[in-house]
NUVEX-250898 format. One record per residue (C-alpha): x, y, z; residue number from 1; residue in three letters. Coordinates in Angstrom, 1 decimal. Each point is the difference from the previous one (the first is absolute). Example, Ala and Ser with C-alpha at 12.3 -4.5 7.8 and 13.67 -1.06 7.14 Angstrom:
! residues 2
<<12.3,-4.5,7.8>,1,"Ala">
<<1.4,3.4,-0.7>,2,"Ser">
This chain:
! residues 506
<<192.3,111.0,102.7>,1,"Met">
<<0.2,3.9,1.2>,2,"Met">
<<-0.3,1.4,3.2>,3,"Arg">
<<-2.3,3.0,-0.7>,4,"Ile">
<<-1.4,2.4,2.7>,5,"Ala">
<<-3.5,1.0,-0.5>,6,"Val">
<<-1.7,3.1,1.1>,7,"Gly">
<<-1.9,3.4,-0.7>,8,"Gly">
<<-1.2,3.3,0.9>,9,"Phe">
<<-2.9,1.3,-2.1>,10,"Gln">
<<-1.6,3.6,0.0>,11,"His">
<<-1.3,2.4,-2.6>,12,"Glu">
<<0.2,3.9,1.0>,13,"Thr">
<<-2.0,2.3,-0.8>,14,"Asn">
<<1.6,3.2,1.2>,15,"Thr">
<<-3.4,2.1,-0.7>,16,"Phe">
<<-2.0,-2.6,2.5>,17,"Ala">
<<-1.2,1.0,3.6>,18,"Pro">
<<1.4,-2.6,1.9>,19,"Ser">
<<3.4,-1.4,0.9>,20,"Lys">
<<1.1,-3.8,0.4>,21,"Ala">
<<1.3,-0.7,3.2>,22,"Pro">
<<1.4,-3.2,1.3>,23,"Tyr">
<<-3.4,-1.3,0.9>,24,"Ala">
<<-1.1,0.4,-3.5>,25,"Ala">
<<2.1,-2.8,-1.1>,26,"Phe">
<<-0.7,-2.3,3.0>,27,"Glu">
<<-3.6,-0.1,-0.9>,28,"Gln">
<<-1.6,-2.4,-2.2>,29,"Ala">
<<-2.4,1.5,-2.6>,30,"Asp">
<<0.1,-1.0,-3.5>,31,"Ser">
<<3.2,-1.9,0.3>,32,"Trp">
<<1.6,-1.8,3.0>,33,"Pro">
<<1.4,2.1,3.2>,34,"Gly">
<<3.9,0.0,0.4>,35,"Leu">
<<1.5,-3.4,-0.3>,36,"Lys">
<<3.4,-1.0,1.3>,37,"Arg">
<<1.8,-2.7,0.2>,38,"Gly">
<<-1.3,-3.7,-0.9>,39,"Lys">
<<-3.6,1.2,0.1>,40,"Ala">
<<0.7,2.0,-3.5>,41,"Leu">
<<0.6,-3.0,-2.1>,42,"Leu">
<<-3.5,-1.3,0.6>,43,"Thr">
<<-2.1,2.9,0.6>,44,"Ala">
<<-0.7,1.2,-3.7>,45,"Phe">
<<-0.6,-3.8,-1.5>,46,"Asp">
<<-2.4,0.6,-2.5>,47,"Gly">
<<-0.2,3.7,-0.4>,48,"Met">
<<0.6,2.4,-2.8>,49,"Asn">
<<2.9,1.6,1.7>,50,"Ile">
<<3.6,-0.1,-2.0>,51,"Pro">
<<1.6,-1.5,3.7>,52,"Ile">
<<-2.5,-3.1,-0.7>,53,"Ala">
<<1.0,-0.6,-3.5>,54,"Gly">
<<3.6,0.4,0.7>,55,"Phe">
<<0.1,-2.2,3.1>,56,"Ile">
<<-2.3,-2.9,-2.2>,57,"Ala">
<<2.4,0.5,-2.8>,58,"Ala">
<<3.3,-0.2,2.0>,59,"Ala">
<<-1.3,-3.1,2.3>,60,"Ser">
<<-0.9,-1.8,-3.3>,61,"Ala">
<<3.6,0.1,-1.2>,62,"Arg">
<<1.2,-1.3,3.4>,63,"Gly">
<<1.9,3.7,1.4>,64,"His">
<<0.0,0.3,3.5>,65,"Ala">
<<-1.6,3.2,1.3>,66,"Leu">
<<0.9,2.4,2.6>,67,"Lys">
<<-2.8,1.8,1.3>,68,"Pro">
<<0.7,3.7,0.9>,69,"Leu">
<<-3.1,2.3,0.8>,70,"Val">
<<-2.8,0.7,-2.3>,71,"Trp">
<<-2.8,3.1,0.7>,72,"Cys">
<<-2.2,2.2,-1.8>,73,"Ser">
<<-2.3,2.9,0.5>,74,"Ala">
<<-2.8,1.5,-2.0>,75,"Thr">
<<0.8,2.7,-2.0>,76,"Pro">
<<0.3,3.4,1.7>,77,"Ser">
<<2.0,2.9,0.6>,78,"Ala">
<<4.0,-0.1,1.1>,79,"His">
<<1.1,-3.0,2.1>,80,"Val">
<<1.0,1.2,3.0>,81,"Thr">
<<3.9,0.2,0.8>,82,"Glu">
<<-0.3,-2.0,3.1>,83,"Glu">
<<-2.2,-3.1,-2.0>,84,"Ala">
<<2.5,0.1,-2.7>,85,"Tyr">
<<3.2,-0.3,2.0>,86,"Glu">
<<-1.5,-2.4,2.3>,87,"Arg">
<<-0.9,-2.2,-3.0>,88,"Ile">
<<3.0,0.3,-1.7>,89,"Val">
<<2.1,-0.9,2.9>,90,"Glu">
<<-1.8,-3.0,0.5>,91,"Met">
<<0.6,-1.1,-3.5>,92,"Leu">
<<3.4,0.7,0.2>,93,"Leu">
<<0.3,-2.0,3.3>,94,"Asp">
<<-1.7,-2.7,-1.2>,95,"Asp">
<<2.3,-0.1,-3.0>,96,"Leu">
<<3.0,0.4,2.3>,97,"Gly">
<<-1.6,-3.5,2.1>,98,"Tyr">
<<-0.5,-1.8,-3.5>,99,"Ala">
<<3.6,-1.2,-0.3>,100,"Gly">
<<1.5,-0.8,-3.4>,101,"Glu">
<<-2.2,0.6,-2.6>,102,"Ile">
<<0.0,0.2,-3.7>,103,"Asp">
<<-2.5,2.5,-1.3>,104,"Ala">
<<-2.8,2.4,1.3>,105,"Val">
<<-3.5,0.7,-1.1>,106,"Tyr">
<<-2.1,3.1,0.9>,107,"Leu">
<<-3.3,0.4,-0.3>,108,"Asp">
<<-0.4,3.8,-0.3>,109,"Leu">
<<-2.3,2.6,-1.3>,110,"His">
<<2.2,2.5,-1.6>,111,"Gly">
<<-1.6,3.4,0.7>,112,"Ala">
<<0.7,0.2,3.9>,113,"Met">
<<0.5,3.7,1.6>,114,"Val">
<<0.8,0.3,3.6>,115,"Thr">
<<-0.3,3.1,2.2>,116,"Glu">
<<4.1,-0.1,-0.4>,117,"His">
<<0.6,-1.6,-3.3>,118,"Leu">
<<-1.3,0.6,-3.8>,119,"Glu">
<<1.1,-3.3,-1.2>,120,"Asp">
<<-0.8,-2.7,2.7>,121,"Gly">
<<0.8,-2.9,-1.9>,122,"Glu">
<<3.4,1.3,-1.5>,123,"Gly">
<<1.2,0.7,3.7>,124,"Glu">
<<-1.2,-3.5,0.9>,125,"Leu">
<<1.7,-1.9,-2.7>,126,"Leu">
<<3.2,2.3,0.3>,127,"Lys">
<<0.1,-1.2,4.0>,128,"Arg">
<<-0.8,-3.9,-1.1>,129,"Val">
<<2.7,0.3,-2.6>,130,"Arg">
<<2.4,1.4,2.2>,131,"Ala">
<<-1.0,-2.8,2.2>,132,"Ala">
<<0.8,-3.0,-2.5>,133,"Val">
<<2.5,1.3,-2.4>,134,"Gly">
<<0.1,0.7,-4.0>,135,"Lys">
<<0.2,-3.7,-0.8>,136,"Glu">
<<-3.3,-1.4,1.7>,137,"Ile">
<<-2.9,0.3,-2.5>,138,"Pro">
<<-2.8,2.5,1.3>,139,"Leu">
<<-3.3,-0.6,-1.7>,140,"Ile">
<<-3.0,2.1,0.4>,141,"Val">
<<-3.4,-0.1,-1.2>,142,"Ser">
<<-1.9,3.6,-0.2>,143,"Leu">
<<-3.4,1.1,-0.6>,144,"Asp">
<<-0.8,1.2,-3.2>,145,"Leu">
<<-0.6,3.7,1.4>,146,"His">
<<3.6,0.1,1.5>,147,"Ala">
<<1.8,3.0,-0.6>,148,"Asn">
<<3.1,-1.4,-1.0>,149,"Val">
<<3.5,1.7,1.3>,150,"Thr">
<<3.4,-0.2,-0.9>,151,"Gln">
<<1.1,-1.1,3.5>,152,"Ala">
<<-2.5,-3.1,-0.4>,153,"Met">
<<1.6,-1.0,-3.4>,154,"Leu">
<<3.4,0.3,1.3>,155,"Asp">
<<-0.5,-1.9,3.4>,156,"His">
<<-1.5,-2.8,-1.5>,157,"Ser">
<<0.4,-2.7,-2.8>,158,"Asp">
<<-3.4,-0.1,-1.7>,159,"Ala">
<<-2.9,2.2,0.5>,160,"Leu">
<<-3.4,-2.2,-1.1>,161,"Ile">
<<-3.6,1.9,-0.3>,162,"Ala">
<<-3.3,-1.2,-0.3>,163,"Tyr">
<<-1.5,0.2,-3.4>,164,"Arg">
<<-3.6,0.0,0.9>,165,"Thr">
<<-2.4,2.9,1.4>,166,"Tyr">
<<-2.2,-1.3,1.8>,167,"Pro">
<<3.2,-1.9,1.4>,168,"His">
<<-1.4,-3.4,-0.6>,169,"Val">
<<3.8,-1.3,-0.6>,170,"Asp">
<<1.6,1.2,3.1>,171,"Met">
<<0.7,-4.0,1.0>,172,"Ala">
<<1.1,-0.5,-3.5>,173,"Glu">
<<2.3,2.6,0.2>,174,"Thr">
<<1.4,-1.3,3.1>,175,"Gly">
<<0.8,-3.2,-1.9>,176,"Ala">
<<1.3,2.1,-2.7>,177,"Arg">
<<2.6,1.5,2.3>,178,"Ala">
<<0.8,-3.6,0.8>,179,"Ala">
<<0.4,-1.2,-3.2>,180,"Ala">
<<2.5,2.8,-0.6>,181,"His">
<<2.0,-1.0,3.2>,182,"Leu">
<<-0.2,-3.3,-1.3>,183,"Glu">
<<2.0,1.0,-3.2>,184,"Ala">
<<2.3,1.5,2.0>,185,"Ile">
<<0.7,-2.8,1.8>,186,"Phe">
<<0.2,-2.4,-3.0>,187,"Ala">
<<2.9,2.7,-1.5>,188,"Gly">
<<-2.0,2.8,-1.7>,189,"Leu">
<<2.8,2.6,0.2>,190,"Pro">
<<-0.3,3.2,2.0>,191,"Arg">
<<-2.5,1.9,-2.0>,192,"Gln">
<<0.4,3.5,-1.3>,193,"Ala">
<<-2.6,2.3,1.0>,194,"Lys">
<<-1.7,3.3,-1.7>,195,"Ala">
<<-3.0,2.0,1.3>,196,"Met">
<<-1.7,2.8,-2.3>,197,"Arg">
<<-2.3,2.5,2.1>,198,"Lys">
<<-3.0,1.3,-1.4>,199,"Ile">
<<-0.7,3.6,-0.2>,200,"Asp">
<<-3.4,0.0,0.5>,201,"Phe">
<<-2.4,-1.3,2.8>,202,"Leu">
<<-2.6,-2.1,-0.6>,203,"Ile">
<<-3.1,0.2,2.1>,204,"Pro">
<<-0.9,-3.9,1.8>,205,"Leu">
<<-3.3,-0.5,-1.6>,206,"Thr">
<<2.0,0.5,-3.2>,207,"Ala">
<<2.3,-2.7,0.7>,208,"Gln">
<<-2.6,-2.5,-0.2>,209,"Cys">
<<1.6,-3.2,-2.0>,210,"Thr">
<<-3.3,-0.8,-0.9>,211,"Leu">
<<-0.7,2.8,-2.3>,212,"Val">
<<2.4,1.8,-2.9>,213,"Glu">
<<2.4,1.4,0.1>,214,"Pro">
<<1.6,-2.0,2.8>,215,"Ser">
<<-1.5,-3.5,-1.3>,216,"Ala">
<<2.2,0.3,-3.3>,217,"His">
<<3.2,1.4,2.2>,218,"Ile">
<<-0.1,-3.1,2.3>,219,"Tyr">
<<-0.1,-2.2,-2.9>,220,"Arg">
<<2.8,1.5,-1.4>,221,"Gln">
<<2.0,-0.5,3.4>,222,"Val">
<<-0.8,-3.6,0.3>,223,"Ala">
<<1.1,-0.8,-3.5>,224,"Glu">
<<3.2,1.9,0.1>,225,"Leu">
<<1.1,-1.8,3.0>,226,"Glu">
<<2.2,-3.0,-1.5>,227,"Gly">
<<0.9,1.7,-3.1>,228,"Ala">
<<3.3,0.3,-1.7>,229,"Val">
<<1.1,3.9,-0.5>,230,"Leu">
<<3.0,0.5,-1.9>,231,"Gly">
<<2.7,-2.0,1.9>,232,"Asn">
<<-2.1,-0.7,3.2>,233,"Gly">
<<-2.7,-2.2,1.5>,234,"Arg">
<<-2.9,2.3,1.8>,235,"Val">
<<-0.4,-2.0,3.4>,236,"Ser">
<<-3.0,2.4,1.4>,237,"Ser">
<<-1.7,3.1,-0.6>,238,"Val">
<<-2.6,1.6,2.1>,239,"Ser">
<<-2.2,3.4,-0.5>,240,"Phe">
<<-0.6,1.7,3.2>,241,"Ala">
<<-2.9,2.5,-0.3>,242,"Gly">
<<0.7,2.1,3.0>,243,"Gly">
<<-1.9,1.1,2.8>,244,"Phe">
<<-0.9,3.5,-0.9>,245,"Pro">
<<-1.4,1.3,3.4>,246,"Pro">
<<3.7,0.0,1.4>,247,"Ala">
<<1.7,3.3,0.1>,248,"Asp">
<<3.5,-0.8,-0.5>,249,"Ile">
<<2.7,0.3,-2.5>,250,"Lys">
<<-0.3,-3.3,-1.1>,251,"Asp">
<<-3.8,-0.1,-1.0>,252,"Cys">
<<-0.2,-1.5,-3.4>,253,"Ser">
<<-0.5,-3.1,-1.7>,254,"Pro">
<<2.9,-2.0,-1.1>,255,"Ala">
<<1.1,-2.6,-2.1>,256,"Val">
<<2.6,-2.8,1.2>,257,"Ile">
<<1.9,-2.2,-2.2>,258,"Ala">
<<2.7,-2.8,1.0>,259,"Tyr">
<<2.3,-1.9,-2.8>,260,"Ala">
<<3.2,-1.6,-0.7>,261,"Asp">
<<1.1,3.0,-1.1>,262,"Thr">
<<-0.2,3.5,0.4>,263,"Glu">
<<-0.9,1.1,-3.5>,264,"Ala">
<<-3.1,-2.7,-0.1>,265,"Ala">
<<-1.1,1.5,3.2>,266,"Ala">
<<0.1,3.5,-1.1>,267,"Ile">
<<-1.7,-1.2,-2.8>,268,"Ala">
<<-2.9,-1.9,1.8>,269,"Ala">
<<-0.6,3.3,2.2>,270,"Ala">
<<0.0,2.3,-3.1>,271,"Glu">
<<-2.5,-1.9,-1.6>,272,"Arg">
<<-2.5,-0.3,2.4>,273,"Ile">
<<0.3,3.9,0.9>,274,"Ala">
<<-0.6,0.6,-3.7>,275,"Gly">
<<-2.9,-1.8,0.2>,276,"Glu">
<<-1.3,1.7,3.0>,277,"Ile">
<<1.1,3.4,-1.5>,278,"Ala">
<<-1.8,-1.0,-3.3>,279,"Ala">
<<-3.4,-0.2,2.2>,280,"Cys">
<<0.3,2.9,2.2>,281,"Glu">
<<-3.5,1.8,-1.1>,282,"Gly">
<<-1.9,-3.2,0.5>,283,"Arg">
<<1.0,-0.3,3.9>,284,"Phe">
<<-3.0,2.2,0.8>,285,"Arg">
<<-3.7,-0.8,0.8>,286,"Glu">
<<-3.2,1.4,0.9>,287,"Lys">
<<-0.8,1.3,3.4>,288,"Leu">
<<-3.6,0.2,1.2>,289,"Trp">
<<-1.2,2.3,3.1>,290,"Ser">
<<-2.1,-1.8,2.4>,291,"Ala">
<<-3.3,1.8,-0.7>,292,"Arg">
<<0.2,-0.9,-4.0>,293,"Asp">
<<1.3,-3.4,0.9>,294,"Ala">
<<-2.8,-1.2,2.1>,295,"Val">
<<-2.3,1.9,-2.4>,296,"Ala">
<<1.2,-2.0,-3.1>,297,"Tyr">
<<-0.3,-3.3,1.9>,298,"Ala">
<<-3.4,0.3,1.5>,299,"Ile">
<<-1.1,0.8,-3.3>,300,"Glu">
<<1.9,-2.7,-2.0>,301,"His">
<<-0.8,-2.4,2.5>,302,"Ser">
<<-3.6,0.3,-0.5>,303,"Lys">
<<0.1,-0.6,-3.6>,304,"Ala">
<<2.1,-3.0,0.3>,305,"Gln">
<<-1.6,-1.4,3.0>,306,"Ala">
<<1.7,-3.2,1.0>,307,"Gly">
<<2.7,0.4,-2.2>,308,"Ala">
<<2.8,-0.2,2.7>,309,"Gly">
<<1.1,3.3,2.3>,310,"Pro">
<<1.4,3.2,-1.4>,311,"Ile">
<<3.1,0.2,2.2>,312,"Val">
<<1.6,3.5,1.0>,313,"Leu">
<<3.5,0.0,1.3>,314,"Ala">
<<0.3,2.2,2.7>,315,"Asp">
<<3.7,0.5,-0.5>,316,"Thr">
<<1.2,2.8,1.5>,317,"Gln">
<<-1.0,-1.6,3.5>,318,"Asp">
<<1.5,-3.4,-0.6>,319,"Asn">
<<1.8,-1.6,2.7>,320,"Pro">
<<2.0,-1.6,-2.0>,321,"Gly">
<<2.0,3.4,-1.2>,322,"Ala">
<<-0.2,1.9,3.1>,323,"Gly">
<<-3.8,0.7,0.6>,324,"Gly">
<<-1.4,-0.7,3.2>,325,"Asn">
<<-3.2,-1.4,-1.5>,326,"Gly">
<<-2.1,2.5,2.0>,327,"Asp">
<<-1.0,2.6,-2.3>,328,"Thr">
<<-4.0,0.3,-0.9>,329,"Val">
<<-0.6,1.9,-3.2>,330,"Gly">
<<-1.2,-2.6,-2.2>,331,"Ile">
<<-2.1,-1.7,3.2>,332,"Leu">
<<-1.4,3.8,0.5>,333,"Arg">
<<-1.2,0.0,-3.9>,334,"Glu">
<<-1.4,-3.4,-0.1>,335,"Leu">
<<-2.3,0.8,3.0>,336,"Ile">
<<-0.8,3.4,-1.5>,337,"Ala">
<<-1.0,-1.4,-3.3>,338,"Gln">
<<-2.0,-2.8,1.7>,339,"Lys">
<<2.1,-2.9,-1.8>,340,"Ala">
<<-1.2,-3.6,0.0>,341,"Glu">
<<1.4,-3.1,0.6>,342,"Arg">
<<3.4,1.7,0.5>,343,"Ala">
<<2.7,-0.6,2.5>,344,"Ala">
<<3.5,1.3,1.0>,345,"Leu">
<<3.2,-2.1,1.3>,346,"Gly">
<<1.4,0.5,2.3>,347,"Val">
<<-0.1,3.3,2.1>,348,"Leu">
<<2.3,0.3,2.7>,349,"Phe">
<<-1.6,1.0,3.3>,350,"Asp">
<<0.6,-2.1,3.4>,351,"Pro">
<<-1.9,2.4,1.9>,352,"Glu">
<<-3.1,-0.5,-2.2>,353,"Ala">
<<0.5,-3.7,-0.3>,354,"Ala">
<<0.2,-0.5,3.5>,355,"Gln">
<<-3.0,2.0,0.5>,356,"Ala">
<<-2.1,-2.0,-2.3>,357,"Ala">
<<1.1,-3.4,1.2>,358,"Ala">
<<-1.0,1.3,3.8>,359,"Ala">
<<-3.4,0.8,-1.5>,360,"Ala">
<<-0.4,-3.5,-1.7>,361,"Gly">
<<-1.4,-1.2,-3.2>,362,"Ala">
<<-3.7,1.6,-1.0>,363,"Gly">
<<0.8,3.2,2.3>,364,"Ala">
<<-0.4,3.3,-1.2>,365,"Arg">
<<3.1,2.0,1.1>,366,"Val">
<<0.9,4.1,-0.1>,367,"Lys">
<<3.7,-0.1,-1.4>,368,"Leu">
<<2.5,2.8,-1.0>,369,"Ser">
<<1.6,-2.1,-2.6>,370,"Leu">
<<3.2,0.4,-2.0>,371,"Gly">
<<2.4,3.1,-0.3>,372,"Ala">
<<1.8,-0.5,3.2>,373,"Lys">
<<3.5,-0.1,-1.0>,374,"Thr">
<<0.9,3.1,-1.7>,375,"Gly">
<<0.6,-1.4,-3.3>,376,"Gly">
<<-2.4,2.5,-2.1>,377,"Ala">
<<-1.9,3.1,0.7>,378,"Asp">
<<-3.5,-1.2,0.7>,379,"Glu">
<<-2.1,-0.8,3.1>,380,"Thr">
<<-1.5,-3.5,1.3>,381,"Pro">
<<-3.5,-1.0,-1.1>,382,"Ile">
<<-2.1,0.7,3.1>,383,"Asp">
<<-3.6,-2.3,-0.4>,384,"Asp">
<<-1.5,-2.8,1.1>,385,"Glu">
<<0.9,-3.7,-1.8>,386,"Phe">
<<-1.6,-3.5,0.4>,387,"Glu">
<<2.9,-2.6,1.1>,388,"Val">
<<-0.6,-3.0,-2.1>,389,"Val">
<<2.4,-2.2,1.2>,390,"Arg">
<<3.2,-0.2,1.9>,391,"Val">
<<3.1,-1.5,-0.3>,392,"Ser">
<<3.5,-0.7,1.7>,393,"Asp">
<<1.4,0.8,-3.5>,394,"Gly">
<<2.2,-3.3,-0.2>,395,"Glu">
<<-0.2,-2.0,-3.0>,396,"Phe">
<<2.1,-1.9,-3.2>,397,"Leu">
<<0.5,2.5,-3.0>,398,"Ala">
<<-0.7,-2.5,-3.1>,399,"Thr">
<<0.4,2.9,-3.0>,400,"Gly">
<<3.2,-0.2,-2.1>,401,"Pro">
<<1.7,3.0,2.2>,402,"Phe">
<<-0.8,-0.9,3.4>,403,"Tyr">
<<-0.5,-3.4,-0.9>,404,"Gly">
<<1.4,-2.4,3.0>,405,"Gly">
<<0.3,2.8,2.7>,406,"Ser">
<<-1.9,-0.1,3.1>,407,"Arg">
<<-1.2,3.5,0.4>,408,"Met">
<<-0.8,2.0,2.9>,409,"Ser">
<<-2.3,2.8,0.1>,410,"Leu">
<<-0.9,0.3,3.8>,411,"Gly">
<<-3.3,0.7,0.9>,412,"Thr">
<<-1.9,0.6,-3.2>,413,"Thr">
<<-3.8,0.9,-0.3>,414,"Ala">
<<-2.1,-0.2,-3.2>,415,"Arg">
<<-2.2,3.3,0.0>,416,"Leu">
<<-2.9,1.0,-1.8>,417,"Arg">
<<-1.7,3.5,-0.9>,418,"Lys">
<<-3.0,-0.4,-2.4>,419,"Gly">
<<1.4,-1.7,-3.3>,420,"Gly">
<<3.8,0.5,0.7>,421,"Val">
<<2.1,-2.4,2.6>,422,"Glu">
<<3.3,0.6,0.8>,423,"Val">
<<2.6,-2.6,2.0>,424,"Val">
<<1.8,1.9,2.8>,425,"Val">
<<3.0,-1.5,1.4>,426,"Ala">
<<2.4,0.7,3.1>,427,"Ser">
<<3.3,-0.6,-2.3>,428,"Arg">
<<1.0,1.3,-3.4>,429,"Lys">
<<0.2,-1.9,-3.0>,430,"Ala">
<<-0.3,0.6,-3.6>,431,"Gln">
<<-3.5,-2.0,-1.3>,432,"Cys">
<<1.4,-2.1,-2.6>,433,"Ala">
<<-1.5,-3.5,0.7>,434,"Asp">
<<-3.6,-0.7,0.0>,435,"Gln">
<<0.1,-1.8,3.5>,436,"Glu">
<<0.3,3.5,1.7>,437,"Met">
<<-3.6,0.2,-0.7>,438,"Leu">
<<-1.2,-3.3,-0.5>,439,"Lys">
<<1.0,-0.9,3.3>,440,"His">
<<-2.6,2.3,1.3>,441,"Ile">
<<-2.5,-1.1,-2.4>,442,"Gly">
<<0.3,2.3,-2.8>,443,"Ile">
<<0.0,-1.5,-3.4>,444,"Asp">
<<2.1,2.3,-2.5>,445,"Pro">
<<-1.7,-1.8,-2.8>,446,"Ala">
<<-3.5,1.1,1.0>,447,"Gly">
<<1.0,3.6,0.5>,448,"Leu">
<<-0.9,2.8,-2.6>,449,"Ala">
<<2.6,2.4,1.3>,450,"Ile">
<<3.1,-0.8,1.9>,451,"Leu">
<<2.6,2.2,1.5>,452,"Val">
<<3.8,-1.4,0.7>,453,"Val">
<<2.2,1.9,2.1>,454,"Lys">
<<2.9,-1.2,-2.7>,455,"Ser">
<<1.8,1.3,-2.9>,456,"Ser">
<<0.7,-3.0,-2.3>,457,"Val">
<<0.0,-3.2,2.2>,458,"His">
<<-3.6,-0.5,0.3>,459,"Phe">
<<0.4,-0.5,-3.6>,460,"Arg">
<<1.2,-3.7,0.4>,461,"Ala">
<<-3.2,-1.2,2.0>,462,"Asp">
<<-2.7,2.8,-0.7>,463,"Phe">
<<1.0,0.3,-3.6>,464,"Gly">
<<-1.6,-3.1,-1.4>,465,"Pro">
<<-3.4,1.2,1.5>,466,"Leu">
<<0.0,3.7,-1.0>,467,"Ala">
<<-2.2,1.2,-2.7>,468,"Arg">
<<2.3,3.1,0.1>,469,"Glu">
<<2.6,1.6,2.1>,470,"Val">
<<0.3,3.9,0.7>,471,"Leu">
<<2.9,1.6,1.7>,472,"Val">
<<-1.1,2.7,2.6>,473,"Val">
<<1.9,2.9,1.0>,474,"Glu">
<<-1.5,0.3,3.5>,475,"Ser">
<<1.8,1.3,3.0>,476,"Pro">
<<3.0,-1.8,1.3>,477,"Gly">
<<3.7,0.0,0.2>,478,"Pro">
<<0.9,-2.1,-2.9>,479,"Asn">
<<-0.4,3.0,-2.7>,480,"Thr">
<<-1.0,-1.5,-3.3>,481,"Ala">
<<0.7,3.4,-1.9>,482,"Asp">
<<4.0,0.1,0.8>,483,"Leu">
<<0.1,3.6,-1.2>,484,"Ser">
<<-2.1,0.6,3.1>,485,"Lys">
<<2.7,-0.8,2.7>,486,"Leu">
<<2.4,2.0,1.4>,487,"Arg">
<<3.3,-1.2,-0.7>,488,"Tyr">
<<3.2,1.3,1.5>,489,"Arg">
<<2.6,-2.4,-0.7>,490,"His">
<<-0.2,-1.9,-3.5>,491,"Leu">
<<2.9,0.2,-2.3>,492,"Arg">
<<-0.4,2.9,-2.0>,493,"Pro">
<<-1.2,-0.6,-3.9>,494,"Gly">
<<-2.7,-2.8,1.3>,495,"Val">
<<-3.2,0.4,-1.6>,496,"Arg">
<<-2.5,-0.3,2.8>,497,"Val">
<<-2.9,-1.4,-2.2>,498,"Met">
<<0.8,-1.7,-3.7>,499,"Pro">
<<0.5,2.9,-2.5>,500,"Leu">
<<-0.5,2.1,2.8>,501,"Gly">
<<2.4,3.2,1.4>,502,"Glu">
<<3.3,-1.1,0.9>,503,"Pro">
<<0.9,0.9,3.9>,504,"Phe">
<<2.2,2.8,0.5>,505,"Ala">
<<0.7,-0.3,3.8>,506,"Gly">
């Protein structure tokens, strides 16, 4: 039996986004539970698709004793404030001290945290944890597929194990894989050699989707390579982190990480996957639609094939899962202007409008100034009269493959209608990646002609099977889809900001 300290600190930082993450953002429950500490941590994630849930379930099944630390996450945004970072890290280190004798540490991290005072939030955290527990205690980390992996993260951990799906339907599975790797160490696996190969071009988020090529092919290669014998060494773990491109830091870029019995085997594994990625560089680009053209296309083609399922428009640049605030109205304005029918948008973040609609009540008609309040894009609110169709407290159980098992909390939520267009307006930010975000307030996604989701890729897990077609739309928002339009200042020189694009010169 091992005594394992268990905790986590999750944030995906878009350094171009308008709003930072203070401590309160980590306390608040949204798509995931709010900050958990002590014994409550060990039961808070039961049944959820989240790495720490998978790790706890797998380690508990093997009879190991778990020592809870602290776990928290906040919706992706701009930098984590220095106060929040230092306060949470202090909690984690204090809890590590209180844990007594331990045999290992597991941390559920994202891998793309930037703070007001640090480019590499996770690297610094792992450095401090390693200093606290010493060199001999195994330190195992699960990472998001979009991690910007740094040398410090590699140096101060024994294994970095990343998701292999985007949409991230394997988060809990990744936690279980981390537990299995730790179990192998406990059973006598020798300390593994490490190798990392950074990729010299950035990959837009929508092109990282593992349901389509070339990512589907590459991740199959990653899975097949794990366990292989290369030369004189067996490969124990391989990860490909696609990176989080809207992070203006030196280490922003995809990376391949490999662990093996020998240094030669680890290097060979990392170089093999890096070579596959390089060979596919030109395929990591896809068509981006303007809001006007996407709406016009969707209206025309939904009429031609009525009842065949919705055409889904991905409002990727305002994705709350990548630092957007979920309140831009570029596509919504086009839906109304072009008189779309059987159309819906989810989820628009506007607490003021949601509260006003709730106060008016279902059936009322209310004049609203809707959206565009947080400064995430250069646009103005939609000032118009809307019908309040239904009001909700925003509490429901998510059932889709991504959020499934999570008790979601959108706060006061309203379903509004303008002509043939409906919009779900919430008081808390959340990426629209689960059908229950619409169903809980009476909208059946399958019956729509056009569905707009504030999401980049995660929506495909639950909405993909319904979609007749998916269009990625370049409408206002801080999660810029064409990375060449971002004003990077801190990337390492030579990195191409788009596949086959111009290298960053500094």
